C-alpha positions in Angstrom: 76.4 53.0 150.7 75.5 54.3 147.2 75.1 57.9 148.6 78.6 57.9 150.0 80.0 56.5 146.7 78.3 59.2 144.6 79.4 62.0 146.9 83.0 60.9 146.8 83.0 60.7 143.0 81.7 64.3 142.7 84.1 65.6 145.2 87.1 64.0 143.4 86.0 65.2 140.0 85.9 68.7 141.4 89.7 68.7 141.8 90.4 66.7 138.7 91.1 63.3 140.4 89.5 60.3 138.8 88.0 57.7 141.1 87.6 54.3 139.4 86.7 51.6 142.0 84.8 48.4 141.3 81.7 47.7 143.3 82.7 46.1 146.6 86.2 47.8 146.6 85.5 49.9 149.7 87.5 48.8 152.7 85.3 50.8 155.0 82.6 48.8 156.8 79.1 49.3 155.6 78.0 50.7 159.0 80.9 53.2 159.1 79.7 56.8 159.3 80.1 58.8 156.1 82.7 61.6 156.0 82.6 65.1 154.7 84.4 67.0 151.9 85.4 70.5 152.8 86.7 72.8 150.1 88.2 76.2 151.0 88.5 79.0 148.4 90.3 82.2 149.1 89.0 85.4 147.6 90.5 86.8 144.4 93.5 89.1 144.5 92.8 92.6 145.7 94.7 95.9 145.4 95.4 95.4 149.1 97.2 92.2 148.4 99.2 93.9 145.6 100.2 97.1 147.4 100.3 96.0 151.1 98.0 98.9 151.8 94.9 97.2 153.2 92.5 100.2 153.2 88.8 99.5 152.9 88.8 100.8 149.3 91.8 98.6 148.3 90.3 95.5 149.9 87.1 96.1 147.9 89.0 96.6 144.6 90.2 93.6 142.6 93.6 93.9 140.9 93.7 93.2 137.1 94.8 89.6 138.0 92.0 89.4 140.6 89.4 90.4 137.9 90.7 87.6 135.7 90.4 85.2 138.6 86.8 86.3 139.3 85.9 86.0 135.6 87.3 82.5 135.5 85.6 81.2 138.7 82.8 79.5 136.8 85.2 77.6 134.6 87.4 76.7 137.5 84.5 75.1 139.4 82.6 73.7 136.5 83.0 70.1 137.5 82.3 70.7 141.2 79.3 69.8 143.2 78.7 71.5 146.5 75.9 70.6 148.8 76.5 73.8 150.7 78.3 77.1 150.2 79.3 79.4 153.1 80.9 82.8 152.6 82.7 85.3 154.8 80.8 88.6 155.3 83.4 90.6 153.3 82.6 92.2 149.9 85.7 90.6 148.3 84.7 87.0 149.2 81.1 87.6 148.1 82.2 89.1 144.7 84.6 86.2 144.1 81.9 83.5 144.3 79.0 85.6 142.9 79.5 84.6 139.2 79.3 80.9 140.2 76.2 81.5 142.2 74.5 83.4 139.4 75.5 80.7 136.8 73.9 77.9 138.9 71.1 79.9 140.6 72.5 79.1 144.0 72.3 80.9 147.4 75.3 81.0 149.8 75.0 81.5 153.5 77.2 84.2 155.2 79.1 83.1 158.3 80.9 85.7 160.5 83.2 82.9 161.9 85.1 82.6 158.6 85.8 86.3 158.1 89.5 87.3 158.0 90.9 87.7 161.4 93.9 87.6 163.6 96.8 86.9 161.3 99.1 87.1 164.3 97.3 84.2 166.1 99.8 81.4 166.7 97.4 79.1 168.6 99.4 79.5 171.9 96.3 80.6 173.9 93.2 78.9 175.1 90.0 80.2 173.3 88.2 83.0 175.1 84.6 82.2 176.3 83.2 85.1 174.3 84.1 87.2 171.2 83.0 90.8 171.0 80.5 91.6 168.2 81.1 94.2 165.6 78.8 95.7 162.9 75.8 94.0 161.4 76.4 91.8 158.3 75.3 93.9 155.2 74.5 92.5 151.8 74.4 94.8 148.7 71.1 95.2 146.9 72.3 93.4 143.8 73.4 90.4 146.0 70.2 89.6 147.8 69.2 86.8 145.5 72.5 85.0 146.1 73.4 85.5 149.7 71.5 85.1 153.0 72.7 85.9 156.5 72.7 82.9 158.9 69.8 83.5 161.2 71.7 82.9 164.4 74.6 85.1 163.4 73.6 88.5 162.0 76.6 90.4 163.5 80.2 90.3 162.5 82.9 89.4 165.1 85.5 91.9 166.3 88.2 89.9 168.2 90.8 92.0 170.0 93.2 89.4 171.4 94.8 86.1 170.6 92.4 84.3 172.9 89.4 85.8 171.1 91.0 85.1 167.7 91.6 81.5 168.6 88.0 81.3 169.8 86.8 82.5 166.4 88.9 79.8 164.6 87.5 77.0 166.7 83.9 78.3 166.3 84.4 78.1 162.6 85.5 74.5 162.8 82.8 73.6 165.3 80.1 75.2 163.1 81.3 73.2 160.1 81.4 69.9 162.0 78.0 70.6 163.7 76.2 71.4 160.5 77.9 69.0 158.0 80.3 66.6 159.7 80.1 63.0 158.6 77.1 63.8 156.4 78.6 62.4 153.2 78.1 65.8 151.7 80.4 68.6 150.5 80.8 72.2 151.6 82.6 75.1 150.0 84.0 77.7 152.4 84.8 81.0 150.7 87.2 82.7 153.1 90.6 84.4 153.4 94.3 83.6 153.8 94.8 83.8 157.6 91.4 82.4 158.5 91.4 79.8 155.8 94.8 78.5 156.9 93.7 78.3 160.5 90.4 76.6 159.7 92.4 74.0 157.8 94.6 73.4 160.8 91.8 73.1 163.3 90.1 70.5 161.0 93.4 68.7 160.7 93.8 68.7 164.5 97.0 70.8 164.7 97.6 74.1 166.4 96.1 77.1 164.4 99.4 78.9 163.8 99.1 79.8 160.1 101.6 77.3 158.6 99.6 77.2 155.3 99.4 80.0 152.8 96.2 79.7 150.7 96.6 81.4 147.3 94.1 83.9 145.8 91.2 82.1 144.1 93.0 78.8 144.8 91.0 75.7 145.9 91.9 73.5 148.8 90.3 70.1 149.6 90.1 68.3 152.9 88.3 65.0 153.3 86.9 63.6 156.5 87.5 59.9 157.2 85.0 57.6 158.9 86.9 58.0 162.2 86.2 61.7 162.0 89.8 62.8 161.2 90.6 64.9 158.1 93.2 64.4 155.4 94.5 67.1 153.1 94.1 66.0 149.5 94.7 69.1 147.6 96.3 72.5 148.3 96.3 75.6 146.1 94.9 73.6 143.1 97.6 70.9 143.3 97.6 67.4 144.9 99.0 67.8 148.4 102.4 66.1 149.1 103.9 66.0 152.5 107.1 67.9 153.0 109.7 67.8 155.8 112.5 70.0 157.0 115.5 70.0 159.3 116.3 72.7 161.9 118.7 73.1 164.8 117.5 70.9 167.6 118.5 73.4 170.3 118.1 76.7 168.4 121.9 77.4 168.1 124.0 77.9 165.0 126.5 75.3 163.8 130.0 75.8 165.2 133.2 74.2 163.7 134.6 71.4 165.8 131.4 71.1 167.9 128.9 68.4 167.4 125.7 69.8 165.9 122.3 68.3 166.3 119.5 68.6 163.8 115.8 67.8 164.4 113.4 66.6 161.7 109.9 68.1 161.4 106.9 67.6 159.1 106.1 70.8 157.2 102.4 70.5 157.9 101.6 67.3 159.7 103.0 63.8 159.5 101.3 61.2 157.3 99.7 58.4 159.2 101.3 55.1 158.3 101.7 51.7 159.9 105.0 51.3 158.1 108.3 52.2 159.5 109.8 55.5 158.3 113.4 55.6 157.2 115.7 58.6 156.9 118.8 58.3 154.8 121.2 61.3 155.0 124.5 62.1 153.5 126.7 65.1 154.5 128.9 67.0 152.1 131.3 69.9 152.9 131.5 73.2 151.1 133.6 71.7 148.3 131.0 68.9 147.8 133.3 66.3 149.4 131.8 63.4 151.5 131.9 63.9 155.2 129.5 61.4 156.8 126.2 59.5 156.2 123.6 57.7 158.3 120.2 56.0 158.4 117.5 56.4 161.0 114.3 54.4 161.6 111.2 55.6 163.4 107.4 55.1 163.5 104.8 57.8 163.4 101.1 57.9 164.3 100.5 61.4 162.9 102.6 64.1 164.6 101.0 67.5 165.0 103.8 69.2 163.1 104.9 71.0 166.3 107.0 68.1 167.6 110.2 66.7 166.1 110.1 63.3 164.5 113.7 62.5 165.3 117.1 64.1 165.8 120.6 63.3 164.4 124.0 64.5 165.4 126.1 65.9 162.5 129.9 65.9 162.7 131.6 69.3 162.0 135.3 68.5 162.1 137.1 70.4 159.4 134.5 73.1 159.0 135.4 76.8 158.9 133.4 79.8 159.8 131.6 81.2 156.8 131.3 77.8 155.1 128.1 76.1 154.1 127.8 72.3 154.2 124.9 70.3 152.6 122.8 67.5 154.1 121.1 65.5 151.4 118.1 63.6 152.8 115.7 60.9 151.5 112.7 60.0 153.7 110.8 56.8 153.1 107.5 55.3 154.4 108.1 51.6 153.9 109.6 51.4 150.4 107.8 54.6 149.2 109.9 57.7 148.9 108.0 60.5 150.6 110.4 63.4 150.1 114.0 64.1 149.1 115.7 67.4 149.7 118.9 69.3 150.5 119.4 71.3 153.7 122.2 73.8 154.0 124.2 74.0 157.2 125.8 77.4 157.7 128.8 77.8 160.0 128.3 81.5 160.4 131.0 84.0 161.0 128.4 86.7 161.9 127.3 87.4 165.5 123.7 86.8 166.2 121.7 89.7 167.7 118.6 87.6 168.3 117.1 87.4 171.8 115.5 89.8 174.2 115.3 93.5 173.0 113.7 96.5 174.6 110.6 98.0 172.9 108.2 100.9 173.4 105.2 102.1 171.5 105.4 105.8 170.4 107.7 107.9 168.4 110.4 110.2 169.8 113.6 110.9 167.8 115.7 111.1 170.9 115.1 107.4 171.5 117.9 106.7 169.0 120.5 108.3 171.3 123.1 106.0 172.8 122.8 107.7 176.2 119.0 107.3 176.4 117.8 105.3 179.4 115.5 102.5 178.3 115.5 100.6 181.5 111.8 100.9 182.0 110.9 99.7 178.5 109.1 96.4 177.9 111.0 93.3 176.7 110.3 91.6 173.4 111.9 88.6 171.7 113.5 89.3 168.4 112.8 87.9 165.8 109.2 87.3 166.6 107.1 90.5 166.0 105.8 92.7 168.7 102.2 91.3 168.4 103.5 88.0 169.9 104.4 89.5 173.2 105.0 93.1 174.2 102.5 94.9 172.0 99.5 92.6 171.1 97.0 94.2 168.7 99.1 97.4 168.3 99.2 99.2 165.0 101.4 102.3 164.8 105.0 103.3 165.4 107.3 101.8 168.0 111.0 101.7 168.7 113.4 98.8 169.5 116.7 99.1 171.3 119.5 96.7 172.0 122.9 97.2 173.7 125.6 94.7 172.6 129.3 94.1 172.8 131.4 92.8 169.9 133.8 90.2 171.1 137.6 90.3 170.3 137.2 86.8 168.7 134.6 88.2 166.2 136.7 91.3 165.5 139.7 89.1 164.7 137.7 86.8 162.5 136.2 89.6 160.5 139.4 91.5 160.0 139.0 94.4 157.6 135.9 92.9 155.7 133.0 95.3 155.1 130.4 94.6 157.9 126.6 94.9 158.0 123.6 94.8 160.3 121.0 92.4 158.9 117.3 91.6 159.5 115.3 88.9 157.8 112.2 91.1 157.7 110.6 94.0 159.5 106.9 94.8 159.2 106.2 97.4 157.6 108.8 100.2 157.4 112.0 100.9 159.4 114.8 103.4 160.1 117.8 101.8 161.7 120.3 103.6 163.9 123.7 102.3 165.1 125.3 104.3 167.9 123.0 107.3 167.1 123.7 107.3 163.3 121.1 106.3 160.7 122.6 103.3 158.8 119.6 102.3 156.6 115.9 102.4 156.0 113.3 100.4 154.1 109.7 101.3 153.2 108.1 104.7 153.8 106.4 105.8 157.0 102.9 107.4 157.0 101.4 109.3 155.3 103.2 107.7 152.3 102.8 104.2 153.8 105.0 102.1 151.5 105.4 98.6 153.0 108.6 96.5 153.0 107.1 94.0 155.4 108.7 90.9 153.9 111.9 92.4 152.5 115.3 91.4 153.9 117.5 94.3 155.2 121.3 94.3 155.0 122.6 97.7 156.1 126.3 98.0 155.4 128.3 99.9 158.0 131.8 101.4 158.5 133.5 99.2 161.1 134.9 102.4 162.6 131.4 103.2 163.9 131.5 100.2 166.3 132.5 101.0 169.9 133.3 98.7 172.8 129.6 98.8 173.7 127.1 99.5 171.0 123.4 100.6 170.7 121.0 99.6 168.0 117.8 101.7 167.8 115.2 100.8 165.2 112.1 103.0 164.5 109.4 100.8 163.0 106.0 101.6 161.6 103.2 99.1 161.2 99.8 100.0 160.1 97.9 96.7 159.9 98.3 93.1 160.9 101.6 92.0 162.5 104.3 94.4 163.3 108.0 94.5 164.1 111.1 92.4 163.5 109.4 89.2 162.7 111.9 87.1 160.7 115.6 86.4 161.2 118.4 86.2 160.9 119.1 89.3 163.1 122.9 89.7 163.0 126.1 91.7 162.7 128.9 90.4 160.5 130.5 90.3 157.1 128.3 92.1 154.6 129.1 89.6 151.8 128.0 86.6 153.9 124.8 88.2 155.2 123.9 89.3 151.6 124.4 85.8 150.3 122.3 84.3 153.1 119.4 86.7 152.6 119.6 86.8 148.8 120.3 90.6 148.7 122.3 92.1 145.9 
């Protein structure tokens, strides 16, 4: 029992939490198995992170901020105690933790399972039985005193599919649990953004979809309970607090005079509690006038974060297209306030262009033509990114095409307002054509390769360009990671409204 107490004190000190319990204060039975403290540290910022150009040279070169992060790593971890340190094979992870290893005369073990991989993995596939192997793990001459390659894993992995990526994530989890689980010890995992996020999720028992975003050189702390489950105590150097959000229960937009149902989801995973949860909500219109309010009760045993906690029906009488109403929410566990927040409900006047589009890998300028026959092209869901369905693992140039009709109702609603085509984000660069005419572009195509992967697009158009039937053709270049139209909204409508929604000047 003393060993468990000492380990927990050191683990808590590492993240700045003071543990002050009198002897005998533990509620866990003396014969309960000890847990495990898992710390995850993402590598320091590289020039690849700064520029979006993830060349080998950029990924081996720290930015000025990254150099400061490396220089501060000893101070950052000065109160930490780690029984084990495991590191990704990459140079940037090794160099991030190297000052700490030198300061304390420690040796870290290199694990291929925790190398950056598969940022497009959404956990929707079963893990593959095998993962292709890549190159041998190589340690620089000046690092041999501080790193050793795990004897049973001298080769790096080279997954090519979601199934193989999922397999790597679960192997990382299984290796951690096999080696250290319920040992009462602590392990530091020096990894990456995508892999680190998914390792967290597999330990927490949720689908490895990348819902977390580990910061560069930021520390994360998960603690294993006696029953084997994990709790997230600290995220990106800060105590973790649960967050919740509303979204449309059936995926459609709010429409005036039609009942609108919202579903409540935990941002990461629901807290386990024996107490009843209570949701108090209050709806205000666009002029901040009271519309309706309600209270909902429910119980939770720890949702995965992929399932709704509850749903509520919101009245919309009196709303107008283009207005934004506000739902103020307070969520309690027993009498403790877990989270309070405001959710905007837009009654859009724009027309959604989300749904099935045509797509083809390659690059031919005549694919922008209205008369081009795309009937034999593959189908992809937009938004979503082509890696998710039509072009898994593809890096390069591809074209999207969509044929659509503007309804008389939309034309009448828009009147003579300036219109625009909008996209939440396209990875990495695009050139967008409407009825054969270039209407906008973001980023630069190779060889320049300037990414605009997370930048909203609002391309203002002359309404005269719209015909009875219209064709959108989008040339997209992606040179690493996910590709394509990955974030919404994807819409046609009043330019002013779309700019406001997307925060574009």
